[in-house]
Steps between C-alpha positions, in 0.01 A plus 500: 500500500307705248324355204426691191197434291457587139233761430198348333463570130202719428249360255355844436521674167697826487191712554351291779817542701451878484127523549220300660259560212488196270326691219818601305615139505163384374515757220855394409392135492216574256725716279766228492253219431337692216838585343620140524179365352450748215846652446397865499419773756165506677271802541463644845122480459519122450711457816269724702192301389681173576563597864171688546609861537479810281790610283533819702526295823777297342711807406701520824581130483618530139719794605643292785580214261656743249707664773621160616599426138288184497287605201533722197235709329446561127418843360139381465490420874517123475716325756730199493751338736855629497680176423841668527455661840740278695814689601414805291547842651302751298561792730649815353834584653 
């Protein structure tokens, strides 16, 4: 007699499931909290200062979040959460 067990639901965010570095998730959390509180995009400098790194050190994490379609960036370089990213395929066919 074989028993089947349901796989456990992962409580990780989309990026944590792909990487062991929690920094992108921390950055996303600050971007989202700022946007929810103030209603407009946040500067990358503000986020970098908030988590204690330089803006240039944050660049690869911002790129990772952009590539994952979790954030969007204004022409001025400010960032905000992509609130419409669920189920959206932005790849070019």
